[in-house]
A tleap script that builds the chain and sets N, CA, C and O, in Angstrom:
source leaprc.protein.ff14SB
mol = sequence {
  NMET ARG LEU TYR ARG ARG PHE VAL VAL ALA
  ILE ALA GLY THR LEU ALA PHE GLY CYS GLY
  ALA MET ALA SER PRO VAL ALA GLY ARG PHE
  GLU GLN LEU ASP LEU ALA VAL ALA PRO GLY
  GLY HIE VAL LEU GLY SER TYR ARG GLU VAL
  GLN GLY GLU GLY VAL THR ARG THR CYS ALA
  PHE ALA LEU SER GLY VAL VAL ASP ALA SER
  GLY ARG GLY LYS ILE CTHR
}
set mol.1.N position { -67.740 198.874 16.789 }
set mol.1.CA position { -67.034 200.113 16.987 }
set mol.1.C position { -65.774 200.160 16.123 }
set mol.1.O position { -65.416 201.210 15.589 }
set mol.2.N position { -65.116 199.030 15.994 }
set mol.2.CA position { -63.899 198.971 15.202 }
set mol.2.C position { -64.189 199.303 13.736 }
set mol.2.O position { -63.412 200.010 13.095 }
set mol.3.N position { -65.304 198.794 13.206 }
set mol.3.CA position { -65.675 199.090 11.832 }
set mol.3.C position { -65.937 200.573 11.647 }
set mol.3.O position { -65.517 201.161 10.650 }
set mol.4.N position { -66.627 201.181 12.600 }
set mol.4.CA position { -66.923 202.607 12.532 }
set mol.4.C position { -65.630 203.418 12.521 }
set mol.4.O position { -65.504 204.372 11.752 }
set mol.5.N position { -64.686 203.054 13.353 }
set mol.5.CA position { -63.403 203.758 13.421 }
set mol.5.C position { -62.666 203.658 12.087 }
set mol.5.O position { -62.097 204.645 11.620 }
set mol.6.N position { -62.671 202.484 11.477 }
set mol.6.CA position { -62.008 202.314 10.182 }
set mol.6.C position { -62.685 203.153 9.111 }
set mol.6.O position { -62.018 203.700 8.234 }
set mol.7.N position { -64.014 203.258 9.180 }
set mol.7.CA position { -64.757 204.078 8.229 }
set mol.7.C position { -64.356 205.542 8.363 }
set mol.7.O position { -64.080 206.206 7.363 }
set mol.8.N position { -64.324 206.040 9.579 }
set mol.8.CA position { -63.972 207.444 9.816 }
set mol.8.C position { -62.549 207.718 9.339 }
set mol.8.O position { -62.298 208.753 8.722 }
set mol.9.N position { -61.628 206.821 9.611 }
set mol.9.CA position { -60.249 206.999 9.163 }
set mol.9.C position { -60.176 206.999 7.638 }
set mol.9.O position { -59.444 207.801 7.056 }
set mol.10.N position { -60.925 206.111 6.984 }
set mol.10.CA position { -60.926 206.053 5.518 }
set mol.10.C position { -61.478 207.339 4.923 }
set mol.10.O position { -60.892 207.883 3.988 }
set mol.11.N position { -62.591 207.833 5.445 }
set mol.11.CA position { -63.190 209.068 4.936 }
set mol.11.C position { -62.254 210.248 5.170 }
set mol.11.O position { -61.993 211.030 4.257 }
set mol.12.N position { -61.755 210.372 6.384 }
set mol.12.CA position { -60.891 211.503 6.719 }
set mol.12.C position { -59.622 211.496 5.870 }
set mol.12.O position { -59.201 212.536 5.364 }
set mol.13.N position { -59.023 210.334 5.720 }
set mol.13.CA position { -57.812 210.246 4.916 }
set mol.13.C position { -58.048 210.560 3.459 }
set mol.13.O position { -57.241 211.247 2.833 }
set mol.14.N position { -59.130 210.073 2.917 }
set mol.14.CA position { -59.438 210.321 1.511 }
set mol.14.C position { -59.741 211.784 1.265 }
set mol.14.O position { -59.209 212.381 0.328 }
set mol.15.N position { -60.585 212.366 2.092 }
set mol.15.CA position { -60.924 213.772 1.906 }
set mol.15.C position { -59.745 214.679 2.216 }
set mol.15.O position { -59.562 215.699 1.552 }
set mol.16.N position { -58.938 214.325 3.218 }
set mol.16.CA position { -57.764 215.144 3.524 }
set mol.16.C position { -56.775 215.109 2.362 }
set mol.16.O position { -56.208 216.139 1.997 }
set mol.17.N position { -56.567 213.929 1.782 }
set mol.17.CA position { -55.672 213.821 0.637 }
set mol.17.C position { -56.204 214.629 -0.541 }
set mol.17.O position { -55.480 215.423 -1.141 }
set mol.18.N position { -57.454 214.421 -0.859 }
set mol.18.CA position { -58.056 215.109 -1.999 }
set mol.18.C position { -58.154 216.599 -1.778 }
set mol.18.O position { -57.794 217.374 -2.664 }
set mol.19.N position { -58.630 217.022 -0.623 }
set mol.19.CA position { -58.834 218.448 -0.361 }
set mol.19.C position { -57.516 219.166 -0.125 }
set mol.19.O position { -57.346 220.302 -0.569 }
set mol.20.N position { -56.581 218.525 0.567 }
set mol.20.CA position { -55.327 219.197 0.857 }
set mol.20.C position { -54.425 219.308 -0.349 }
set mol.20.O position { -53.792 220.345 -0.552 }
set mol.21.N position { -54.351 218.274 -1.146 }
set mol.21.CA position { -53.430 218.262 -2.278 }
set mol.21.C position { -53.972 219.023 -3.473 }
set mol.21.O position { -53.206 219.674 -4.183 }
set mol.22.N position { -55.281 218.958 -3.713 }
set mol.22.CA position { -55.821 219.559 -4.923 }
set mol.22.C position { -57.003 220.482 -4.658 }
set mol.22.O position { -57.638 220.949 -5.604 }
set mol.23.N position { -57.313 220.754 -3.398 }
set mol.23.CA position { -58.431 221.610 -3.002 }
set mol.23.C position { -59.777 221.094 -3.493 }
set mol.23.O position { -60.727 221.866 -3.622 }
set mol.24.N position { -59.866 219.813 -3.762 }
set mol.24.CA position { -61.143 219.197 -4.107 }
set mol.24.C position { -61.046 217.707 -3.838 }
set mol.24.O position { -59.959 217.137 -3.933 }
set mol.25.N position { -62.167 217.057 -3.501 }
set mol.25.CA position { -62.125 215.624 -3.237 }
set mol.25.C position { -61.800 214.818 -4.493 }
set mol.25.O position { -62.015 215.279 -5.614 }
set mol.26.N position { -61.290 213.635 -4.294 }
set mol.26.CA position { -60.876 212.765 -5.389 }
set mol.26.C position { -61.856 211.600 -5.499 }
set mol.26.O position { -62.118 210.911 -4.513 }
set mol.27.N position { -62.392 211.382 -6.689 }
set mol.27.CA position { -63.291 210.260 -6.917 }
set mol.27.C position { -62.485 208.978 -7.076 }
set mol.27.O position { -61.349 209.003 -7.550 }
set mol.28.N position { -63.077 207.865 -6.678 }
set mol.28.CA position { -62.426 206.578 -6.872 }
set mol.28.C position { -62.874 205.556 -5.860 }
set mol.28.O position { -63.763 205.801 -5.045 }
set mol.29.N position { -62.231 204.391 -5.931 }
set mol.29.CA position { -62.499 203.301 -4.981 }
set mol.29.C position { -61.288 203.196 -4.067 }
set mol.29.O position { -60.159 203.029 -4.528 }
set mol.30.N position { -61.534 203.295 -2.777 }
set mol.30.CA position { -60.483 203.255 -1.772 }
set mol.30.C position { -60.823 202.140 -0.795 }
set mol.30.O position { -61.491 202.374 0.213 }
set mol.31.N position { -60.364 200.921 -1.091 }
set mol.31.CA position { -60.714 199.710 -0.354 }
set mol.31.C position { -62.226 199.558 -0.324 }
set mol.31.O position { -62.818 199.276 -1.366 }
set mol.32.N position { -62.881 199.732 0.824 }
set mol.32.CA position { -64.330 199.551 0.897 }
set mol.32.C position { -65.101 200.852 0.655 }
set mol.32.O position { -66.330 200.851 0.730 }
set mol.33.N position { -64.427 201.933 0.374 }
set mol.33.CA position { -65.054 203.231 0.186 }
set mol.33.C position { -65.093 203.602 -1.296 }
set mol.33.O position { -64.059 203.612 -1.964 }
set mol.34.N position { -66.283 203.904 -1.805 }
set mol.34.CA position { -66.455 204.389 -3.180 }
set mol.34.C position { -66.884 205.845 -3.121 }
set mol.34.O position { -67.827 206.183 -2.405 }
set mol.35.N position { -66.203 206.714 -3.868 }
set mol.35.CA position { -66.560 208.126 -3.927 }
set mol.35.C position { -66.765 208.555 -5.371 }
set mol.35.O position { -65.982 208.210 -6.256 }
set mol.36.N position { -67.829 209.311 -5.590 }
set mol.36.CA position { -68.076 209.931 -6.884 }
set mol.36.C position { -68.133 211.431 -6.646 }
set mol.36.O position { -68.791 211.894 -5.715 }
set mol.37.N position { -67.441 212.188 -7.490 }
set mol.37.CA position { -67.382 213.638 -7.331 }
set mol.37.C position { -67.776 214.294 -8.647 }
set mol.37.O position { -67.157 214.043 -9.682 }
set mol.38.N position { -68.807 215.136 -8.606 }
set mol.38.CA position { -69.253 215.878 -9.793 }
set mol.38.C position { -68.431 217.161 -9.914 }
set mol.38.O position { -67.891 217.640 -8.917 }
set mol.39.N position { -68.328 217.719 -11.109 }
set mol.39.CA position { -67.556 218.943 -11.295 }
set mol.39.C position { -67.991 220.097 -10.384 }
set mol.39.O position { -67.154 220.920 -10.013 }
set mol.40.N position { -69.251 220.178 -10.021 }
set mol.40.CA position { -69.730 221.246 -9.154 }
set mol.40.C position { -69.426 221.041 -7.683 }
set mol.40.O position { -69.802 221.877 -6.862 }
set mol.41.N position { -68.758 219.954 -7.325 }
set mol.41.CA position { -68.402 219.698 -5.937 }
set mol.41.C position { -69.354 218.782 -5.197 }
set mol.41.O position { -69.176 218.559 -3.999 }
set mol.42.N position { -70.361 218.243 -5.870 }
set mol.42.CA position { -71.265 217.290 -5.228 }
set mol.42.C position { -70.530 215.975 -5.033 }
set mol.42.O position { -69.881 215.472 -5.951 }
set mol.43.N position { -70.638 215.424 -3.835 }
set mol.43.CA position { -69.944 214.194 -3.479 }
set mol.43.C position { -70.973 213.141 -3.073 }
set mol.43.O position { -71.851 213.405 -2.252 }
set mol.44.N position { -70.858 211.955 -3.650 }
set mol.44.CA position { -71.679 210.805 -3.282 }
set mol.44.C position { -70.745 209.645 -2.988 }
set mol.44.O position { -69.701 209.501 -3.624 }
set mol.45.N position { -71.123 208.825 -2.029 }
set mol.45.CA position { -70.263 207.696 -1.740 }
set mol.45.C position { -70.954 206.636 -0.920 }
set mol.45.O position { -72.063 206.821 -0.420 }
set mol.46.N position { -70.261 205.517 -0.796 }
set mol.46.CA position { -70.751 204.430 0.040 }
set mol.46.C position { -69.566 203.668 0.606 }
set mol.46.O position { -68.481 203.635 0.025 }
set mol.47.N position { -69.806 203.062 1.745 }
set mol.47.CA position { -68.798 202.263 2.428 }
set mol.47.C position { -69.476 200.974 2.863 }
set mol.47.O position { -70.577 201.007 3.412 }
set mol.48.N position { -68.838 199.854 2.626 }
set mol.48.CA position { -69.406 198.569 3.057 }
set mol.48.C position { -68.267 197.623 3.394 }
set mol.48.O position { -67.324 197.446 2.623 }
set mol.49.N position { -68.386 197.021 4.574 }
set mol.49.CA position { -67.398 196.046 5.017 }
set mol.49.C position { -68.104 194.920 5.746 }
set mol.49.O position { -69.027 195.157 6.525 }
set mol.50.N position { -67.670 193.700 5.492 }
set mol.50.CA position { -68.199 192.515 6.167 }
set mol.50.C position { -67.024 191.807 6.817 }
set mol.50.O position { -65.991 191.591 6.183 }
set mol.51.N position { -67.184 191.444 8.085 }
set mol.51.CA position { -66.134 190.739 8.809 }
set mol.51.C position { -66.684 189.455 9.396 }
set mol.51.O position { -67.861 189.365 9.745 }
set mol.52.N position { -65.820 188.471 9.498 }
set mol.52.CA position { -66.169 187.229 10.172 }
set mol.52.C position { -66.541 186.118 9.216 }
set mol.52.O position { -66.783 186.335 8.029 }
set mol.53.N position { -66.579 184.909 9.779 }
set mol.53.CA position { -66.995 183.720 9.051 }
set mol.53.C position { -68.069 183.039 9.877 }
set mol.53.O position { -67.981 183.002 11.104 }
set mol.54.N position { -69.076 182.505 9.218 }
set mol.54.CA position { -70.199 181.918 9.955 }
set mol.54.C position { -71.096 183.029 10.467 }
set mol.54.O position { -72.082 183.394 9.826 }
set mol.55.N position { -70.745 183.565 11.631 }
set mol.55.CA position { -71.440 184.744 12.157 }
set mol.55.C position { -70.671 185.962 11.650 }
set mol.55.O position { -69.489 186.125 11.952 }
set mol.56.N position { -71.336 186.802 10.892 }
set mol.56.CA position { -70.654 187.945 10.305 }
set mol.56.C position { -71.213 189.252 10.839 }
set mol.56.O position { -72.346 189.323 11.316 }
set mol.57.N position { -70.392 190.276 10.745 }
set mol.57.CA position { -70.810 191.633 11.085 }
set mol.57.C position { -70.670 192.474 9.834 }
set mol.57.O position { -69.676 192.376 9.114 }
set mol.58.N position { -71.662 193.293 9.579 }
set mol.58.CA position { -71.650 194.155 8.399 }
set mol.58.C position { -71.763 195.607 8.833 }
set mol.58.O position { -72.546 195.947 9.720 }
set mol.59.N position { -70.979 196.444 8.202 }
set mol.59.CA position { -71.020 197.881 8.450 }
set mol.59.C position { -71.179 198.552 7.090 }
set mol.59.O position { -70.373 198.327 6.187 }
set mol.60.N position { -72.214 199.374 6.942 }
set mol.60.CA position { -72.448 200.042 5.662 }
set mol.60.C position { -72.974 201.453 5.900 }
set mol.60.O position { -73.808 201.680 6.777 }
set mol.61.N position { -72.472 202.395 5.102 }
set mol.61.CA position { -72.891 203.786 5.179 }
set mol.61.C position { -73.049 204.332 3.771 }
set mol.61.O position { -72.379 203.884 2.841 }
set mol.62.N position { -73.933 205.295 3.625 }
set mol.62.CA position { -74.021 206.086 2.395 }
set mol.62.C position { -73.720 207.524 2.797 }
set mol.62.O position { -74.062 207.947 3.902 }
set mol.63.N position { -73.094 208.262 1.922 }
set mol.63.CA position { -72.786 209.647 2.233 }
set mol.63.C position { -73.030 210.527 1.021 }
set mol.63.O position { -72.943 210.079 -0.122 }
set mol.64.N position { -73.333 211.780 1.290 }
set mol.64.CA position { -73.511 212.751 0.213 }
set mol.64.C position { -73.260 214.132 0.777 }
set mol.64.O position { -73.315 214.345 1.988 }
set mol.65.N position { -72.986 215.063 -0.109 }
set mol.65.CA position { -72.751 216.431 0.320 }
set mol.65.C position { -72.183 217.266 -0.794 }
set mol.65.O position { -72.123 216.847 -1.949 }
set mol.66.N position { -71.771 218.451 -0.424 }
set mol.66.CA position { -71.198 219.398 -1.374 }
set mol.66.C position { -69.920 219.958 -0.764 }
set mol.66.O position { -69.892 220.326 0.410 }
set mol.67.N position { -68.871 220.018 -1.565 }
set mol.67.CA position { -67.590 220.589 -1.138 }
set mol.67.C position { -67.275 221.732 -2.082 }
set mol.67.O position { -67.385 221.586 -3.300 }
set mol.68.N position { -66.878 222.885 -1.517 }
set mol.68.CA position { -66.554 224.033 -2.369 }
set mol.68.C position { -65.104 223.964 -2.834 }
set mol.68.O position { -64.382 223.028 -2.491 }
set mol.69.N position { -64.681 224.953 -3.611 }
set mol.69.CA position { -63.335 224.945 -4.206 }
set mol.69.C position { -62.232 224.971 -3.158 }
set mol.69.O position { -61.118 224.528 -3.436 }
set mol.70.N position { -62.511 225.478 -1.958 }
set mol.70.CA position { -61.505 225.520 -0.905 }
set mol.70.C position { -61.373 224.185 -0.177 }
set mol.70.O position { -60.498 224.021 0.673 }
set mol.71.N position { -62.259 223.214 -0.517 }
set mol.71.CA position { -62.220 221.912 0.123 }
set mol.71.C position { -63.091 221.822 1.362 }
set mol.71.O position { -63.042 220.826 2.084 }
set mol.72.N position { -63.876 222.837 1.614 }
set mol.72.CA position { -64.764 222.840 2.779 }
set mol.72.C position { -66.199 222.590 2.327 }
set mol.72.O position { -66.601 222.990 1.234 }
set mol.73.N position { -66.950 221.928 3.178 }
set mol.73.CA position { -68.334 221.650 2.852 }
set mol.73.C position { -68.978 220.809 3.921 }
set mol.73.O position { -68.445 220.672 5.021 }
set mol.74.N position { -70.105 220.255 3.607 }
set mol.74.CA position { -70.833 219.426 4.552 }
set mol.74.C position { -71.126 218.083 3.913 }
set mol.74.O position { -71.727 218.008 2.841 }
set mol.75.N position { -70.699 217.032 4.574 }
set mol.75.CA position { -70.938 215.666 4.126 }
set mol.75.C position { -71.800 214.990 5.183 }
set mol.75.O position { -71.465 215.014 6.367 }
set mol.76.N position { -72.916 214.381 4.758 }
set mol.76.CA position { -73.789 213.670 5.705 }
set mol.76.C position { -73.932 212.224 5.281 }
set mol.76.O position { -74.625 211.452 5.943 }
savepdb mol mol.pdb
quit
């Protein structure tokens, strides 16, 4: 659950920064989150984190979607 919460915070913070400041998402690497943004607003990304030693826990997600010029869209 902790990994999921960190993922949601990372996505929300990145998209809020990108969408609020420039009305479009920002491509780049943000710790464990990678985002690619095409000029047309298509967004692709992945998140991967591994915790622990010996016995490890892994959390990984892929995401994609489209964001319009106003910064609104659907990411799945």
